[in-house]
N, C-alpha and C positions, 0 to 999 in steps of 0.2 A: 504494500500500500504506500510505498515511498513516493513522496511528492504530491500525493492526492489526499485531500481532506474530505471527510464525509460530514454531513450536516450534524451538528451537535444534537444529542438526544435521540438519534436514530440508531446507528450501528457504529461500533468502534472495536478496537482490539486492545488487549492488555498493554502491549508496547506503546501504542498511541495514547492510551489513557493516562499513563504515568510519565509520558515524555521520555521514553527510554533513550539513554545516551550510549555511545559506543563503549564497549567493554562491560556493560551492565547486563544483568539477567533478571527477567521478570519471574517472580515466584508466586504461584497460586496455591492456596491451601484452603481447606474447609473442614468444619466440624459438624457432625450430625448429632443432634440432641434428640431425646425421646419426646420432648414437648417444650413449649415455651417456658413452662414452670421449671423444668429440668435445666434449661439454659440459664434461667435467672439464678437458680441455686448454685450452679457451677461458676457463673460469673462472679457472684458475691464471694465465694470461697477464694477464687483466683485473686480478686482485688484485695483481699485481706492478707495474702501471702507476702511476707517481707522480701522473699527472693524476687518476686515479680516487681515490687516497688523499685528495687535497684535497677532493673532493666528499663523502667519507664522514664528514666532521665534521658531527655532528647540527645544529650551529648554522649551517652553511652550506647545509643542504638547503632547497629551496624548498617542502617539505611536511613534515607530521608523520610521521616514520618509524614511530612507534608505531602508527599507523593503517593502515600498509601491510600487505598480506598477499600470499602467493605460494604456489604449489604445483607439484607435478609431475603429469604425466599419462602414462598408458600408452596406446599405440596399440591400439585395438580392431579397426579396419578400415583397411587400407592399400590404397587403390584406385589 
């Protein structure tokens, strides 16, 4: 898709969305929770963990947190 831009809000790619630079790699990860309540319990525990607090310092992160994005999804089909 080099050199061509798509309309914002329509379709994009991970490299385009984070403005990937030469020598960088895009990392995609996801977590599956049993339910929203389960996600909320896990998140609360993670945020209380002192080891995580140390990693949340923007100066200690191994990436530019301003270029990170995340989202939530709804199950459309559960097979």
